[in-house]
C-alpha positions in Angstrom: -14.1 0.5 20.3 -14.0 1.2 16.6 -15.8 -1.8 15.0 -18.1 -3.6 17.4 -19.7 -6.7 15.9 -23.1 -5.1 15.4 -24.3 -7.9 13.0 -23.9 -10.3 15.9 -24.6 -8.2 19.0 -27.5 -6.0 17.7 -28.2 -2.3 17.5 -28.2 -2.0 21.3 -24.4 -1.7 21.2 -24.5 1.5 19.2 -22.8 4.5 20.7 -24.8 7.1 22.7 -24.5 9.7 20.0 -26.8 7.6 17.8 -29.4 6.8 20.4 -32.9 8.2 19.9 -33.9 11.1 22.2 -35.6 9.9 25.4 -34.4 6.3 25.2 -32.1 5.0 27.9 -28.7 4.0 26.6 -27.3 0.6 27.5 -23.9 0.5 29.1 -21.4 -1.3 27.1 -18.5 -3.6 28.0 -16.1 -3.5 25.1 -14.0 -6.7 24.6 -11.0 -7.0 22.4 -11.5 -10.6 21.1 -8.7 -12.3 19.4 -9.3 -14.3 16.2 -11.3 -14.0 13.0 -14.6 -15.5 14.3 -16.6 -15.2 17.5 -16.9 -18.6 19.1 -20.6 -19.8 19.1 -20.3 -20.8 22.7 -19.2 -17.3 23.7 -21.9 -15.7 21.6 -24.5 -17.9 23.3 -23.4 -17.0 26.8 -23.0 -13.3 26.1 -26.7 -13.3 25.1 -27.6 -15.1 28.4 -25.5 -12.7 30.5 -27.1 -9.7 28.8 -30.6 -11.1 29.5 -29.7 -11.5 33.2 -28.2 -8.0 33.3 -30.7 -5.5 31.8 -29.2 -2.3 30.6 -25.8 -3.9 29.8 -24.4 -5.1 26.5 -21.1 -6.8 25.7 -19.5 -5.6 22.4 -16.7 -7.9 21.2 -14.3 -6.6 18.6 -12.6 -9.2 16.5 -8.9 -8.5 16.1 -6.4 -10.9 14.4 -4.1 -12.8 16.6 -1.0 -11.0 15.4 -2.4 -7.6 16.3 -4.7 -8.4 19.2 -2.4 -7.8 22.1 -0.9 -4.7 20.6 -4.3 -3.1 19.9 -5.4 -3.6 23.5 -2.2 -2.2 24.9 -2.2 0.8 22.5 -5.8 1.7 23.3 -5.1 1.6 27.0 -1.9 3.6 26.7 -3.8 6.2 24.7 -6.4 6.6 27.4 -9.3 4.9 25.6 -9.1 1.3 26.9 -11.3 -1.5 26.1 -13.0 -2.8 29.2 -11.7 -6.3 28.6 -9.1 -7.9 26.4 -7.9 -11.4 25.6 -4.2 -11.4 26.3 -1.3 -13.9 26.7 -1.0 -14.4 30.5 2.8 -14.0 30.1 2.2 -10.2 29.5 0.1 -9.6 32.7 3.0 -8.5 34.8 4.1 -6.0 32.2 0.6 -4.6 31.9 0.2 -4.5 35.7 3.5 -2.7 36.2 2.4 -0.1 33.6 -0.8 0.5 35.5 -2.9 -0.5 32.5 -4.9 -3.4 34.1 -6.6 -4.1 37.4 -6.0 -7.0 39.7 -8.7 -9.7 39.6 -8.4 -11.4 43.0 -9.6 -15.0 43.3 -11.2 -16.6 46.3 -9.6 -19.7 47.8 -12.6 -21.7 46.3 -12.0 -20.2 42.9 -8.3 -21.1 43.0 -8.9 -24.6 44.2 -11.2 -25.3 41.3 -8.4 -25.1 38.7 -5.8 -27.8 37.9 -2.5 -27.3 39.8 -0.3 -24.5 38.5 -3.1 -22.7 36.5 -3.4 -19.8 39.0 0.4 -19.4 39.0 0.2 -18.4 35.3 -1.8 -15.2 36.2 -0.2 -14.5 39.6 2.7 -12.2 40.5 3.6 -11.0 44.0 0.7 -13.0 45.3 -1.9 -11.1 43.2 -4.0 -12.4 40.3 -4.0 -10.1 37.3 -6.2 -11.9 34.8 -8.9 -14.7 34.5 -7.7 -17.7 32.6 -9.8 -18.4 29.5 -7.6 -20.8 27.4 -5.1 -23.4 28.5 -2.6 -25.5 26.5 -0.3 -28.4 27.5 1.8 -30.6 25.2 2.4 -34.3 24.8 4.6 -36.5 22.6 3.1 -37.6 19.2 4.7 -40.4 17.2 4.1 -41.9 13.8 3.5 -45.6 14.3 4.3 -46.5 10.7 7.7 -44.9 10.9 8.4 -46.7 14.2 7.5 -50.0 12.5 9.6 -49.3 9.4 12.6 -48.6 11.7 12.1 -51.9 13.6 10.7 -50.3 16.7 7.6 -51.4 18.6 4.9 -49.0 17.2 3.0 -49.3 20.4 5.8 -48.3 22.7 6.8 -44.6 22.7 9.8 -43.3 24.6 9.4 -42.6 28.3 12.7 -40.8 28.9 14.9 -38.3 27.0 17.5 -41.0 26.6 15.0 -43.4 25.0 13.6 -40.6 22.8 17.1 -39.8 21.5 17.9 -43.4 20.8 14.6 -44.0 19.0 15.0 -40.9 16.9 18.5 -42.0 15.9 17.3 -45.4 14.9 14.5 -44.0 12.8 16.8 -41.6 11.0 19.4 -44.4 10.4 16.8 -47.0 9.2 14.4 -44.8 7.3 16.3 -41.7 6.4 13.4 -39.7 7.9 14.1 -37.3 10.8 13.3 -38.9 14.2 12.2 -35.7 15.9 10.8 -32.3 15.0 12.7 -29.5 16.6 11.6 -25.8 16.8 14.2 -23.1 16.8 12.8 -20.3 14.7 12.8 -16.7 15.9 9.3 -17.2 17.2 7.7 -17.2 20.7 7.0 -21.0 20.7 10.7 -21.8 20.4 10.9 -20.6 24.0 7.8 -22.6 24.8 9.2 -25.8 23.3 12.4 -25.4 25.3 10.4 -24.8 28.5 8.8 -28.2 28.0 12.3 -29.7 28.4 12.8 -27.6 31.5 9.6 -28.7 33.1 10.2 -32.4 32.3 13.4 -32.2 34.3 12.2 -30.5 37.4 13.7 -27.2 36.4 12.7 -23.6 37.1 13.2 -20.2 35.6 12.0 -18.2 38.5 11.4 -19.5 42.1 8.4 -18.7 44.3 10.2 -15.6 45.7 10.7 -14.1 42.3 14.4 -15.0 42.1 15.9 -16.1 38.7 17.2 -19.6 39.2 17.6 -20.7 35.6 21.3 -21.3 35.8 20.9 -24.7 37.4 21.9 -28.3 36.6 18.3 -29.2 35.6 18.0 -26.4 33.1 21.5 -27.0 31.7 20.5 -30.7 31.2 17.4 -29.5 29.3 19.6 -27.3 27.0 22.0 -30.2 26.4 19.0 -32.5 25.7 17.8 -30.0 23.1 21.2 -29.8 21.5 21.4 -33.6 21.4 18.3 -33.8 19.2 19.7 -31.6 16.5 21.4 -34.4 14.4 18.3 -36.5 14.4 15.8 -33.7 13.6 14.7 -32.0 10.4 17.4 -30.0 8.6 17.7 -26.4 9.7 15.6 -26.3 12.8 16.0 -22.5 13.0 13.7 -22.3 10.0 10.8 -23.9 11.8 8.3 -23.0 14.5 6.1 -25.6 16.2 3.1 -25.4 13.8 5.4 -25.8 10.8 7.0 -28.8 12.6 3.5 -30.2 13.2 2.8 -29.9 9.4 5.9 -31.9 8.6 4.8 -34.6 11.1 1.3 -34.7 9.6 2.9 -35.2 6.2 4.8 -38.2 7.5 8.2 -36.5 7.2 9.2 -36.6 10.8 8.6 -39.3 13.4 8.0 -37.5 16.7 6.9 -34.1 17.8 5.7 -32.2 20.9 2.3 -30.6 20.3 -1.0 -29.6 21.8 -4.3 -31.5 21.6 -5.2 -29.9 18.2 -2.7 -32.2 16.5 -4.7 -35.2 17.6 -7.8 -34.0 15.7 -5.7 -33.2 12.6 -4.0 -36.6 12.7 -7.5 -38.2 12.9 -8.6 -36.2 9.9 -5.5 -37.2 7.9 -6.0 -40.9 8.6 -2.6 -41.3 10.2 -1.4 -44.2 12.2 -0.4 -42.3 15.3 -0.1 -42.3 19.0 0.3 -39.8 21.8 1.9 -40.1 25.3 3.2 -37.9 28.1 6.4 -36.0 27.3 9.5 -38.0 27.9 11.2 -37.3 31.2 14.7 -36.0 32.0 17.0 -37.5 34.6 15.9 -35.1 37.4 12.1 -35.4 36.8 9.7 -36.1 39.6 6.9 -36.9 37.3 5.3 -36.0 33.9 5.7 -32.4 33.1 4.8 -29.7 30.6 4.7 -26.0 30.1 1.4 -24.6 31.4 0.4 -21.9 28.9 -2.7 -19.8 29.5 -4.4 -16.9 27.9 -6.5 -14.6 30.1 -9.1 -11.9 30.2 -7.5 -8.7 31.5 -9.7 -6.0 33.0 -8.3 -2.6 31.9 -8.2 0.4 34.1 -10.3 3.6 33.4 -12.9 2.1 31.2 -15.7 3.3 33.5 -17.2 -0.2 33.7 -14.4 -2.0 35.6 -16.6 -3.7 38.2 -19.2 -5.0 35.7 -16.4 -6.1 33.3 -14.8 -8.1 36.1 -18.1 -9.7 36.8 -18.6 -10.6 33.2 -15.0 -11.9 32.9 -15.6 -14.4 35.7 -19.0 -15.4 34.2 -17.7 -16.1 30.7 -14.8 -18.2 32.2 -16.9 -20.0 34.7 -17.0 -23.8 34.7 -20.3 -24.1 32.9 -19.1 -21.9 30.0 -15.6 -23.3 29.9 -16.7 -26.9 29.7 -18.7 -26.2 26.6 -16.0 -24.0 25.1 -13.2 -26.5 25.7 -15.1 -29.4 24.3 -14.9 -28.0 20.8 -12.2 -29.6 18.6 -11.8 -26.2 16.9 -10.6 -24.6 20.1 -7.9 -27.2 20.7 -7.7 -26.4 24.4 -6.7 -28.4 27.5 -9.4 -28.1 30.2 -8.7 -25.6 32.9 -10.5 -27.5 35.7 -11.1 -31.1 36.6 -14.7 -32.2 36.3 -17.1 -34.9 35.5 -17.2 -33.5 32.0 -13.5 -33.9 31.6 -13.7 -37.5 32.8 -16.4 -38.2 30.2 -14.2 -36.5 27.6 -11.2 -38.8 28.4 -13.4 -41.9 28.5 -14.7 -41.1 25.0 -11.3 -40.0 23.6 -8.4 -41.5 25.6 -5.9 -39.5 23.7 -6.8 -36.6 26.0 -5.2 -38.2 29.0 -1.5 -37.4 28.2 -2.4 -33.7 28.1 -3.7 -33.9 31.7 -0.9 -36.1 33.0 1.8 -33.4 32.7 -0.1 -30.8 34.7 0.8 -31.8 38.2 4.6 -31.3 37.7 4.2 -28.7 35.0 5.3 -25.0 35.3 4.0 -21.7 34.1 5.3 -19.2 31.6 7.5 -17.0 33.8 6.0 -13.5 34.3 8.5 -10.6 33.5 8.0 -6.9 33.4 9.7 -6.9 29.9 8.4 -10.2 28.6 9.6 -9.7 25.0 13.1 -9.0 26.3 13.0 -12.2 28.3 11.6 -14.2 25.4 14.2 -12.9 23.0 17.0 -13.8 25.3 15.7 -17.3 25.7 15.2 -17.8 21.9 18.8 -16.5 21.3 20.1 -19.0 23.9 18.3 -21.9 22.2 19.4 -20.9 18.7 23.0 -20.4 19.7 23.1 -24.0 21.0 21.2 -25.5 18.1 23.5 -23.8 15.5 26.6 -24.7 17.5 27.6 -21.1 18.0 27.7 -21.6 21.7 28.1 -24.5 24.2 25.1 -25.0 26.5 26.8 -23.8 29.7 28.1 -20.6 28.1 24.7 -19.9 26.5 23.0 -20.5 29.8 25.4 -18.2 31.6 24.8 -15.4 29.1 21.0 -15.7 29.1 20.7 -16.0 32.9 22.6 -12.7 33.3 20.6 -11.0 30.5 17.2 -11.8 31.9 17.9 -10.2 35.2 17.3 -6.8 33.5 13.8 -7.9 32.4 12.3 -8.8 35.9 
């Protein structure tokens, strides 16, 4: 670690070279922590864990989101790994195949405590390679004022892709405002947005045996559905990623978007007349769906404190800590586990419910050995269809063949 947060964690995290002669030196669990601030909930429970584990200190190092993953990987590849790092779960297979991280097996009891599908986001070949710490699902937001201006019932959102398309057309025709916000920028969440369509139509990218099964009628229909939204969306979707689309919606310049729970808090702050509902369903859907995105704590090999780092990772993501962490509007997270606290959260703020409804039939970010190669192929597929450079089936054929190399 190069810059532990000594102002927060205290002088006990100093390196051994600065320790006074004759004093025992605490052992340190270094943690690459993504973001620009240390969450107060984590700070609180780090202190509690240290009190319960004399002789041990946890030293988080704040690293910006854009550099966080790369820093953790670079340190590990150079032979000086952090003990723990916050990583996108989608990268776990790549890190595991490189021998940089250790498996973090879960008991059956631990697995059962999570919502369905969560464990799959950190599992490859039957082994868990990280501990989920953050979870995101999406739902459909709509602007009730724009619905009313277009002559639509402002209290009735679309339930199917067909209804969504028709309502978006009506809004654009009647108000001149785009009916739907479409993400197609060269950015990771373009793939995420497309996978919401896949998982709301009972589609898959990889099956339980690790076979790529993307070239299917369900995924083709998702790509065709994405293409159908282009004429009723904002001009030039390839210029926008999901947070930029969200900003347009908050400004009243688009009627419907797919977004995470954070948009609800922003809409409340903006005084919008808005609603949120489960994502509309495709023709092959079995029930509400969504992409299940998690970030995890990965335990890196060769830190010298692997066992204790694993223990701390499970503690800081335990139900007690997570419930408090997830309750913060700042975090903008979907809860990882069902609980009485979640029931209370929904009772107090019913807009949480759609983000839970899609979990049962949702699907994980597929784990690839070359995740960026997979991601880039998926983005190129979506963009080629959105721009009209390729027909959906041809684009799907091409991408399906390309991603075989990235398994």
